[in-house]
Structures are given as structure tokens and as C-alpha cells.
C-alpha positions in Angstrom: -62.3 22.2 -41.3 -60.5 24.5 -38.8 -60.2 21.7 -36.2 -58.0 19.3 -38.3 -54.9 21.5 -38.4 -55.2 21.9 -34.6 -55.1 18.1 -34.0 -52.1 17.6 -36.3 -50.3 20.5 -34.5 -50.9 18.7 -31.1 -49.4 15.4 -32.4 -46.2 17.0 -33.9 -44.2 17.2 -30.6 -44.3 13.4 -30.1 -41.7 12.6 -32.8 -38.6 13.6 -30.6 -39.8 11.2 -27.9 -39.5 8.2 -30.1 -36.0 9.3 -31.1 -35.0 9.6 -27.4 -36.2 6.1 -26.6 -34.3 4.7 -29.5 -31.1 6.5 -28.3 -31.4 5.0 -24.8 -31.9 1.5 -26.2 -28.8 1.9 -28.3 -26.7 2.9 -25.2 -28.0 -0.2 -23.4 -27.2 -2.4 -26.3 -23.7 -1.0 -26.5 -23.2 -1.5 -22.7 -24.3 -5.1 -22.9 -22.1 -5.7 -25.9 -19.1 -4.1 -24.1 -19.6 -6.4 -21.0 -20.2 -9.4 -23.2 -17.0 -8.7 -25.1 -14.9 -8.3 -21.9 -16.3 -11.6 -20.5 -15.5 -13.3 -23.7 -11.9 -11.9 -23.8 -11.4 -12.8 -20.1 -12.6 -16.4 -20.8 -10.3 -16.8 -23.8 -7.4 -15.5 -21.7 -8.2 -18.0 -19.0 -8.2 -21.0 -21.3 -5.2 -19.7 -23.2 -3.4 -19.6 -19.9 -3.8 -23.4 -19.5 -2.9 -24.2 -23.1 0.7 -24.3 -21.9 0.3 -25.8 -18.5 3.9 -26.5 -17.6 5.1 -22.9 -18.4 2.1 -21.4 -16.6 2.5 -23.5 -13.5 6.2 -22.6 -13.3 5.3 -18.9 -13.6 2.6 -19.2 -11.0 5.0 -21.0 -8.6 7.4 -18.1 -8.8 4.6 -15.6 -8.3 3.2 -17.6 -5.3 6.6 -17.6 -3.5 7.1 -13.9 -4.2 3.7 -13.1 -2.8 3.7 -15.6 0.1 6.9 -14.3 1.7 5.6 -10.8 2.6 2.2 -12.3 3.5 3.8 -14.7 5.9 6.1 -12.0 7.4 3.2 -9.6 8.1 1.1 -12.4 9.6 4.1 -13.4 11.8 4.5 -9.8 12.9 0.8 -9.6 13.7 1.2 -12.7 15.9 4.3 -11.3 17.6 2.4 -8.1 18.3 -0.5 -10.0 19.8 1.9 -12.0 21.9 3.7 -8.9 23.3 0.4 -7.2 24.0 -0.5 -10.0 26.2 2.7 -9.6 28.2 3.2 -7.2 30.9 5.0 -4.4 29.1 4.4 -1.5 31.5 7.7 0.1 32.8 8.5 -0.9 36.3 10.6 0.8 39.0 11.9 -1.6 41.6 12.9 -0.1 45.0 15.4 -2.2 47.0 15.0 -1.0 50.5 17.7 -0.9 53.1 18.1 -4.2 55.0 18.1 -2.5 58.5 14.6 -1.2 58.0 12.0 -2.8 60.3 9.0 -4.6 58.9 6.7 -1.9 60.4 8.7 0.9 58.7 8.7 -1.0 55.4 4.9 -1.4 55.5 4.5 2.3 56.5 6.8 3.4 53.6 4.8 1.4 51.1 1.6 3.0 52.3 3.2 6.4 51.9 4.0 5.6 48.3 0.3 4.7 47.7 -0.5 8.3 48.3 1.6 9.6 45.4 -0.4 10.8 42.4 2.3 9.7 39.8 2.1 6.0 40.6 -0.5 3.6 39.2 0.2 0.7 41.5 2.5 -0.3 44.4 3.4 -3.9 45.3 5.4 -4.8 48.4 7.5 -7.9 48.4 8.5 -8.5 52.0 11.8 -10.0 53.0 10.2 -13.3 53.9 8.4 -13.5 50.6 11.7 -12.7 48.8 13.5 -15.4 50.7 10.8 -17.9 49.8 10.9 -17.0 46.1 14.7 -17.2 46.2 14.6 -20.7 47.5 11.9 -21.8 45.0 13.3 -20.3 41.8 17.0 -20.6 42.2 19.5 -23.3 42.9 21.6 -21.2 45.3 19.5 -21.7 48.4 22.4 -23.5 50.0 24.2 -20.2 50.2 21.7 -18.9 52.7 23.1 -21.3 55.3 26.1 -19.1 55.6 23.9 -16.2 56.9 22.5 -16.0 60.4 19.7 -13.7 59.3 17.8 -13.1 56.1 20.2 -11.1 53.8 17.5 -10.2 51.2 16.0 -6.7 51.4 12.3 -5.9 51.0 11.4 -4.8 47.5 8.7 -2.5 46.3 7.6 -2.7 42.7 6.1 0.5 41.3 4.2 1.1 38.0 4.2 4.8 37.1 1.4 6.5 35.4 3.6 8.2 32.8 5.2 6.3 29.9 7.6 9.1 28.9 11.2 8.1 29.2 12.5 11.4 30.6 9.7 11.5 33.2 10.5 7.9 34.2 14.2 8.6 34.6 13.4 11.7 36.7 11.1 9.7 38.9 13.7 7.0 39.3 16.3 9.6 40.4 13.8 11.1 42.9 12.9 7.8 44.5 16.5 6.7 44.7 17.3 9.7 46.9 14.7 8.7 49.6 16.4 7.6 52.9 14.6 4.3 53.0 15.8 3.3 49.5 19.1 1.6 48.9 18.7 1.2 45.1 16.1 2.1 42.5 16.1 0.3 39.1 14.0 1.3 36.1 13.0 -1.7 34.0 12.5 0.1 30.7 15.3 -1.1 28.5 13.7 -4.3 27.4 10.5 -2.4 26.4 12.6 -0.1 24.2 14.5 -3.0 22.7 11.2 -4.7 21.9 9.7 -1.6 20.3 12.9 -1.0 18.2 12.9 -4.7 17.1 9.3 -4.5 16.0 9.9 -1.3 14.1 12.9 -2.7 12.4 11.0 -6.0 11.5 8.1 -4.0 10.1 10.3 -1.8 8.0 12.2 -4.8 6.8 8.9 -6.6 5.8 7.8 -3.5 3.8 11.2 -3.3 2.0 11.1 -7.0 1.2 7.5 -6.8 0.1 8.4 -3.9 -2.2 11.3 -5.9 -3.8 9.1 -9.0 -4.2 6.3 -6.8 -5.7 8.9 -5.6 -8.3 9.7 -9.3 -8.9 6.1 -10.0 -9.6 5.9 -7.1 -12.1 9.0 -8.3 -13.9 7.9 -12.0 -14.0 4.4 -11.2 -15.3 5.8 -8.6 -17.8 8.3 -11.1 -19.2 5.7 -13.8 -19.5 3.3 -11.5 -21.3 6.1 -10.3 -23.5 6.8 -13.8 -24.7 3.1 -14.3 -25.3 3.1 -11.2 -27.5 6.0 -12.4 -29.5 4.4 -15.8 -30.1 1.3 -14.0 -31.4 3.0 -11.4 -33.5 1.5 -12.6 -36.8 -2.0 -12.7 -35.3 -1.5 -9.1 -33.9 -0.4 -7.8 -37.3 -3.4 -9.4 -39.1 -5.7 -7.9 -36.5 -4.3 -4.4 -37.0 -4.5 -4.8 -40.8 -8.3 -5.4 -40.6 -8.7 -2.3 -38.4 -8.3 -3.5 -34.8 -7.5 -0.7 -32.3 -4.7 -0.9 -29.8 -7.2 -1.2 -27.0 -8.8 -4.2 -28.6 -5.4 -5.9 -29.2 -4.2 -5.0 -25.7 -7.2 -6.4 -23.8 -6.4 -10.2 -23.9 -2.9 -9.7 -22.6 -4.1 -7.5 -19.7 -6.6 -10.2 -18.7 -3.8 -12.7 -18.9 -1.8 -10.6 -16.4 -4.8 -10.4 -14.1 -5.3 -14.2 -14.2 -1.6 -14.7 -13.4 -1.8 -12.4 -10.5 -5.0 -13.9 -9.1 -3.9 -17.5 -9.3 -0.4 -16.6 -8.0 -2.0 -14.9 -5.0 -4.3 -17.9 -4.3 -1.3 -20.2 -4.3 0.6 -17.7 -2.1 -2.4 -17.7 0.4 -2.2 -21.5 0.5 1.6 -21.4 1.1 1.3 -18.8 3.9 -1.5 -20.7 5.6 0.5 -24.0 5.4 3.6 -22.4 6.8 1.6 -20.9 9.7 -0.1 -24.3 10.3 3.3 -26.0 10.5 4.6 -23.5 13.0 1.4 -23.2 15.0 2.0 -26.1 17.4 5.6 -25.2 18.6 4.7 -21.5 18.8 1.7 -22.2 21.0 3.7 -24.5 23.2 6.3 -21.8 23.7 3.6 -19.1 24.3 1.9 -21.3 26.8 4.9 -20.8 29.1 4.1 -17.1 29.3 0.4 -16.7 28.4 -2.7 -18.8 28.7 -5.0 -19.3 25.8 -2.8 -17.8 23.1 -3.8 -19.0 19.6 -1.7 -18.4 16.5 -3.6 -16.3 14.0 -3.5 -16.9 10.2 -4.5 -14.6 7.4 -7.8 -13.1 8.2 -10.5 -12.1 5.7 -9.1 -8.6 5.2 -5.5 -9.8 4.9 -6.6 -12.5 2.4 -8.6 -10.0 0.3 -5.7 -7.6 0.3 -3.3 -10.4 -0.9 -5.6 -11.3 -3.7 -6.1 -7.7 -4.8 -2.4 -7.0 -4.6 -1.7 -10.0 -6.8 -4.3 -8.9 -9.4 -3.0 -5.3 -9.4 0.6 -6.4 -9.8 -0.3 -8.9 -12.6 -2.3 -6.2 -14.4 0.6 -3.7 -13.9 3.2 -6.1 -15.2 1.1 -7.0 -18.3 0.4 -3.3 -19.0 4.1 -2.5 -18.9 4.9 -5.3 -21.3 2.1 -4.4 -23.7 2.9 -0.7 -23.7 6.5 -1.5 -24.4 6.3 -4.2 -27.1 2.9 -3.8 -28.7 3.7 -0.5 -30.4 6.7 -2.2 -32.1 4.4 -4.6 -33.9 2.9 -2.9 -37.0 1.7 -4.5 -40.2 4.3 -4.5 -42.9 
């Protein structure tokens, strides 16, 4: 008789375990129901989008153009940057030697420059080579008939190790004072102009992208606002039966996401089409300066960024419209 109470006492702690299992199952059911509800709302918003195809296509066309322009500009800047990286953009110092220097002294002077620690390379263009290039690349070779001797000086092209502007100017001044040098020219201005142009173009692309992003927000917001107004009675009935603001808001947010996604897809197609149309003439022009240059389109990361940007802007525009107009609709 004493053993029976002990057995019942051992079985008593098992009751909370069944309750804990039931609680976990309830959370899983609620999670599945939440996901299922969101999928259903997203599906309904997708099909509702195409219930008015003309209006939806016009809205998507505006969104596609607004998103395609900055995408095309950034891709064009990427190609220009690739093209300029392939060019020889190192600053040069050209030393025009005095004409009366003998060939032996010119060769000795170029070897002396090779010993300098602040120069990356030294290239000597002899007077004969300069005369040959002048005849080949210019149409003024007839003028040479008026000279008894070669009037062109020997030229030494230097590439300094430093890229600092002040250091380069100082080196130019130092080399110009050498007795063998008649003139020293620093070829740095076009590099500065190119860098300034690229910085200006990049800043302009960001400014234009920001303005067009604001356009996307306003277009999606206005579209969602009109959708809210067309469904005012449905929203009032839903609130009468106890629907929360989050439940009423959800379909419109998904509509904004769909607008942003499809607008970004169309923008991707437009940008790729524009690049394909310009690819052939750009490659023909680049072939004059570089070999093997290929125009690059939107890569995977750029395409993914474009799609995500469109979806975020669509969601943001829909949220602004819903937050502004949904609170004004209350059951009478």
C-alpha cells in the first residue's frame, strides 16, 4: 500500500511537458498561417495589378524609364573607367634636349638619368627617330627640305615614380635647369582634366539618380493612393468587422513591391538594349586606342542592386501613400 503513492508522485511532473509540446505546435501553426497569409495577399496583389492592364503598363513604363536612366549612366561610367584604365595615364615629363648636343652626349645623358632614384623609366627618342616619326605622322615633311640638317632635337620621355602634383612640378623645374635640357614639359593637365570629368560625371549620375528615385516614390505613391480611393468602401467594411490597420495595409504594400520589381525588370531590359545599340560604335572607336576592349553591360551585382532598389522604392512609395490616406478612411 505504501508503494502506490510513490508511483503516482513520480508520474506527476510529466504534465507540464505535454503543455510545452502543445505550445510549440501552436507557434509553428501560427508561423505557417502567417506565411500562408502573406503569400495569399502577395498573389492577390499580383493579379489585381493586371486587372487594369493599360494603367499598370503605363505606370510600369514610367518607372522603367526612371530606373533605366541612372542604371545606364552608371554602366556607361564603368565602361569609361575601364577604357581610361587601359590607357597610359601615368604623368610624363618630356625633356627636349639642345640641338647642338652630340649623339654620344645625348646617349650619356640618358644613361645618367637612369641612375636617378625618382624616375620609373627613361626612354630616349633620338633625332633620327624623331625625324622619321615627323615624316610618317605629319603632312609637313616638305618643310624639312628648307633645312640643311635635321632641325629636330632629341627627346627623353620620363615617367616619375611620384604621382603628387607638387613633387612633379618640382621635378620638372629641377630637370629644366640642367645644361643639356632646352625645355621640360610636364604632361599632367589632361590627367587632371580626365579625373575632374569623371568626378563630375559620377556626382551628376548620383544627383540624377536621387531625383529619379524621388520620381519613382511619387509615381508609386500616387498609383497606390488611387487604388486606395477605389477600394474605400471595401476598406470601411473591413474595419467594421475588426480588421487591423496592418491587415488592411498589407495588400497595398505588396502592390508597391510588384510595381517596383516589374519596373526594375523593364529598366534592366532598356539599359541592356541601349548598351547593345551603342556597343558596336564604341568598340570601333576604342579599337583605335586599345586592343580587345569589350563594352560591359549590367553585371550580376549591378542587376541585383537595380532590382532591389526598384522593390525598395516601390515599397517606400506604397508605405507613404498608405500611411497618409489610410488613416482618413474610417467606418461612418
